[in-house]
C-alpha positions as CSV (number, residue, x, y, z in Angstrom):
1,X,172.4,42.6,62.9
2,X,175.6,44.1,60.6
3,X,179.0,44.3,62.5
4,X,181.6,45.8,60.5
5,X,184.7,45.3,62.6
6,X,187.3,47.3,60.4
7,X,187.8,50.9,59.6
8,X,188.8,51.7,55.9
9,X,189.6,54.5,54.1
10,X,187.9,55.3,50.6
11,X,189.7,57.1,48.0
12,X,187.5,59.1,46.4
13,X,187.0,59.5,42.7
14,X,185.8,60.9,40.3
15,X,182.8,60.0,39.3
16,X,181.8,61.3,43.1
17,X,183.4,63.7,43.5
18,X,181.3,67.0,44.4
19,X,178.6,65.0,46.0
20,X,177.6,65.1,49.1
21,X,179.3,63.3,52.1
22,X,175.7,61.7,53.3
23,X,174.3,61.1,50.2
24,X,177.9,59.6,49.1
25,X,177.7,57.1,52.5
26,X,174.3,56.3,51.4
27,X,175.0,54.9,48.4
28,X,178.3,53.5,49.7
29,X,177.3,51.8,52.8
30,X,174.2,49.3,51.8
31,X,171.9,48.6,54.2
32,X,172.2,51.0,57.3
33,X,169.5,53.4,58.1
34,X,170.1,56.5,57.2
35,X,169.2,57.8,60.8
36,X,172.5,55.5,61.8
37,X,174.7,57.2,58.9
38,X,174.2,60.7,60.1
39,X,174.8,59.5,63.8
40,X,178.3,58.5,62.1
41,X,179.1,61.5,61.0
42,X,177.4,64.0,63.7
43,X,179.6,62.2,66.1
44,X,182.6,62.2,64.1
45,X,183.2,58.9,63.1
46,X,182.9,59.0,59.1
47,X,186.0,61.7,58.4
48,X,187.1,63.4,55.4
49,X,191.0,63.6,55.2
50,X,191.3,63.0,59.0
51,X,188.6,66.6,59.9
52,X,185.5,66.0,61.1
53,X,183.0,66.9,58.9
54,X,179.2,68.1,58.2
55,X,176.4,66.0,55.9
56,X,176.9,68.3,53.0
57,X,180.5,68.5,52.7
58,X,181.3,67.8,49.4
59,X,183.4,65.7,48.4
60,X,186.3,66.5,46.2
61,X,189.1,64.1,43.8
62,X,191.2,61.7,46.1
63,X,189.6,62.9,49.1
64,X,190.2,60.4,52.0
65,X,186.7,59.4,53.5
66,X,187.2,57.5,56.5
67,X,185.0,54.9,57.6
68,X,184.5,53.4,60.8
69,X,183.7,49.8,62.0
70,X,179.3,49.5,61.8
71,X,178.1,47.6,65.0
72,X,174.2,47.9,64.5
73,X,171.9,45.3,66.1
74,X,168.6,46.6,65.1
75,X,167.0,44.0,62.4
76,X,167.7,44.7,58.5
77,X,164.3,45.6,56.3
78,X,164.1,43.7,53.9
79,X,166.9,42.9,51.4
80,X,166.5,43.2,47.5
81,X,165.6,40.2,45.5
82,X,165.4,39.0,42.3
83,X,161.9,39.8,41.9
84,X,162.4,43.2,42.3
85,X,165.4,44.3,40.3
86,X,163.8,42.4,37.2
87,X,160.6,44.7,37.5
88,X,162.9,47.3,37.6
89,X,164.6,46.0,34.2
90,X,161.2,45.9,33.1
91,X,160.5,49.1,34.1
92,X,163.7,50.8,32.2
93,X,161.3,52.7,29.4
94,X,164.3,55.2,28.1
95,X,168.6,55.3,28.3
96,X,171.5,57.7,26.6
97,X,174.7,58.1,27.8
98,X,173.3,60.9,30.2
99,X,170.1,58.9,31.8
100,X,168.6,56.8,32.8
101,X,164.3,56.7,32.9
102,X,162.1,54.3,35.1
103,X,158.4,54.4,34.6
104,X,158.1,54.3,38.5
105,X,155.5,51.7,39.5
106,X,153.1,53.0,42.7
107,X,153.6,52.1,46.5
108,X,157.7,52.3,45.8
109,X,159.7,54.9,47.1
110,X,162.5,56.8,45.0
111,X,165.1,56.4,48.2
112,X,164.8,53.7,51.6
113,X,163.5,56.0,54.1
114,X,163.0,55.6,58.1
115,X,160.0,53.2,57.4
116,X,162.1,51.2,53.7
117,X,164.7,49.1,53.4
118,X,165.4,50.1,50.2
119,X,164.2,52.3,46.9
120,X,164.0,52.4,43.6
121,X,167.8,53.8,43.4
122,X,168.8,51.2,45.6
123,X,167.3,48.8,43.2
124,X,168.9,50.2,40.0
125,X,172.1,50.5,41.7
126,X,171.9,46.7,42.6
127,X,171.5,45.7,38.7
128,X,173.7,48.5,36.9
129,X,177.3,48.3,38.3
130,X,178.4,49.4,35.0
131,X,178.2,52.7,36.7
132,X,180.4,53.8,39.6
133,X,177.9,56.7,40.5
134,X,174.0,57.0,39.5
135,X,171.7,59.4,41.8
136,X,168.4,60.8,41.1
137,X,167.8,63.1,39.7
138,X,164.3,64.1,40.9
139,X,161.7,62.6,42.9
140,X,157.9,61.6,43.6
141,X,155.6,60.3,45.7
142,X,156.1,57.2,47.3
143,X,152.5,56.4,45.7
144,X,152.8,58.1,42.6
145,X,153.9,56.9,39.2
146,X,155.5,57.1,36.0
147,X,158.4,58.8,35.1
148,X,161.8,59.1,37.2
149,X,165.7,60.3,36.0
150,X,168.2,58.8,37.0
151,X,172.1,60.6,36.1
152,X,175.0,58.3,35.2
153,X,177.6,60.9,36.3
154,X,178.2,63.5,38.1
155,X,178.7,65.0,35.4
156,X,175.4,64.8,34.1
157,X,173.8,65.1,37.5
158,X,174.8,68.6,37.6
159,X,174.0,69.5,33.5
160,X,170.2,68.1,34.5
161,X,170.4,69.8,37.6
162,X,171.0,73.5,36.0
163,X,168.7,72.7,32.9
164,X,166.1,72.2,36.8
165,X,167.3,75.6,38.0
166,X,166.8,76.9,34.0
167,X,163.2,75.6,33.9
168,X,164.3,73.3,30.7
169,X,163.1,70.3,31.9
170,X,159.2,70.0,31.1
171,X,157.0,67.4,33.5
172,X,153.2,66.4,33.1
173,X,151.5,64.6,35.2
174,X,148.0,62.7,34.4
175,X,145.5,63.1,37.5
176,X,142.2,61.8,38.1
177,X,140.5,64.9,40.3
178,X,137.3,65.5,42.2
179,X,134.2,67.3,39.9
180,X,134.0,69.0,36.7
181,X,136.6,71.4,36.5
182,X,136.1,74.8,35.2
183,X,137.8,75.0,32.0
184,X,138.7,78.6,32.3
185,X,141.4,76.9,35.4
186,X,145.0,77.2,33.6
187,X,146.7,77.9,36.0
188,X,147.9,78.1,39.9
189,X,150.1,80.8,41.1
190,X,149.0,80.2,44.6
191,X,151.9,79.7,47.3
192,X,152.6,76.9,48.8
193,X,154.3,76.8,53.1
194,X,156.1,73.5,54.0
195,X,158.0,73.9,57.5
196,X,157.5,78.0,58.1
197,X,158.6,79.0,54.7
198,X,156.7,80.1,51.8
199,X,157.6,79.4,48.7
200,X,156.3,80.2,45.4
201,X,154.8,77.1,43.1
202,X,152.8,77.4,39.9
203,X,151.2,74.8,37.7
204,X,149.3,74.9,35.0
205,X,146.1,72.5,33.9
206,X,144.4,70.9,31.1
207,X,141.1,69.2,30.3
208,X,141.9,66.0,29.2
209,X,138.6,64.2,29.7
210,X,135.5,65.2,31.6
211,X,133.4,62.2,33.7
212,X,129.7,62.3,35.5
213,X,131.5,63.0,38.5
214,X,135.5,63.5,38.0
215,X,137.8,65.1,35.7
216,X,140.6,63.3,34.6
217,X,143.9,66.3,33.9
218,X,147.1,66.6,32.9
219,X,148.7,69.2,35.1
220,X,152.8,70.8,34.1
221,X,155.0,71.7,36.6
222,X,156.2,75.0,36.4
223,X,158.3,74.6,39.4
224,X,158.9,71.7,41.5
225,X,157.9,71.7,45.4
226,X,156.9,69.5,47.7
227,X,153.3,67.9,47.0
228,X,153.0,71.0,44.8
229,X,150.0,69.3,42.4
230,X,148.1,67.6,45.0
231,X,147.9,70.7,47.1
232,X,146.9,72.9,44.0
233,X,144.0,71.1,43.7
234,X,143.0,71.1,47.2
235,X,143.1,74.3,47.2
236,X,141.2,74.7,44.0
237,X,138.4,72.0,45.7
238,X,139.4,69.5,43.2
239,X,141.1,67.3,45.3
240,X,143.1,63.9,44.0
241,X,140.7,60.8,44.1
242,X,142.8,58.6,46.3
243,X,144.9,61.0,47.7
244,X,145.0,60.1,51.7
245,X,146.7,63.2,52.9
246,X,145.0,66.1,50.9
247,X,141.9,63.9,49.7
248,X,138.6,63.6,49.9
249,X,137.9,60.6,52.8
250,X,134.3,59.7,51.8
251,X,135.2,60.0,48.1
252,X,138.2,57.8,48.3
253,X,136.1,55.8,50.2
254,X,133.2,55.3,47.5
255,X,136.5,54.8,44.6
256,X,138.4,52.2,46.4
257,X,134.8,50.2,46.4
258,X,135.3,50.5,43.3
259,X,138.4,49.3,42.6
260,X,140.9,52.0,42.7
261,X,143.0,51.8,45.7
262,X,146.5,54.4,45.3
263,X,146.6,57.6,44.4
264,X,145.4,58.2,40.4
265,X,148.5,61.1,39.9
266,X,150.9,59.7,37.2
267,X,153.9,61.0,36.0
268,X,152.9,60.8,32.3
269,X,155.7,63.1,30.5
270,X,159.6,64.1,30.6
271,X,160.8,66.3,27.8
272,X,163.9,68.8,27.6
273,X,166.4,69.8,25.2
274,X,170.2,68.1,24.5
275,X,171.8,68.4,21.1
276,X,168.5,67.6,20.6
277,X,164.8,67.2,21.4
278,X,164.4,64.0,23.6
279,X,160.6,63.0,24.9
280,X,159.8,60.5,26.8
281,X,156.1,59.1,27.9
282,X,155.5,56.7,31.0
283,X,152.6,54.4,29.6
284,X,149.6,54.4,32.3
285,X,150.0,51.8,35.0
286,X,147.3,49.0,33.9
287,X,145.8,49.6,37.2
288,X,144.9,52.5,36.2
289,X,144.0,52.4,32.9
290,X,141.9,49.5,33.9
291,X,139.9,52.1,36.0
292,X,139.5,54.6,34.1
293,X,138.2,52.0,30.9
294,X,135.5,50.8,33.3
295,X,135.0,55.1,34.5
296,X,131.9,56.9,33.5
């Protein structure tokens, strides 16, 4: 149960200027489900400079945000413990004055959700309190492991969002797919539909190694659409092994019996230029590496 009896006002600093109201509240109010935060905004209990606002409202320096009293009787999700913090500290693989890169484990959400009490960004904010603002630059599916970029300030966020828009951040993945991939297939440009909206999507592929009945691929995202690599592999009749949504159920069951308990999809590399070329590689997690050693 959460009960906060008094309303409070928060003055927005330069570190949070430009942020959406909903994103600010999600990071500011701890251990409260997103759906409750959106309800507070929708019912006018959260206000900016005494005015009702939308979740998408952008905050400005010196704005006064009213945080209402919170009474929540639903049980909380698990709290962040020392073990989770220790794991994430060990997964930090790159840091400079703009960003931090983590090698996200599989089965770990990047943010809290309906069924998740906390995510990667919440754990990081817990132990990196030397920064007032930390933001996810992009997302990975819960079951996908690998490189995730966290920006350290609003300025950094805007710089890297522009790089994503201009396709200046190179992101590569490793995936094990069903069957022997035709090496002539270098890319997929199949358009993808989600929520009745169809968008362009482009993925480039490179064969890394053939196995008897599967292929290890490098997939490079040219666009960044929802489940893009997973959908493109399915469309090309080479679903990713272990993919519960788009994969081959019978094959997934066979591979589970061989020790692969997750989707074989890993964000292995990011590369960009900022004053100099930066390349960060995320090694395969031990469960995927061990599986490949015994795979034929």
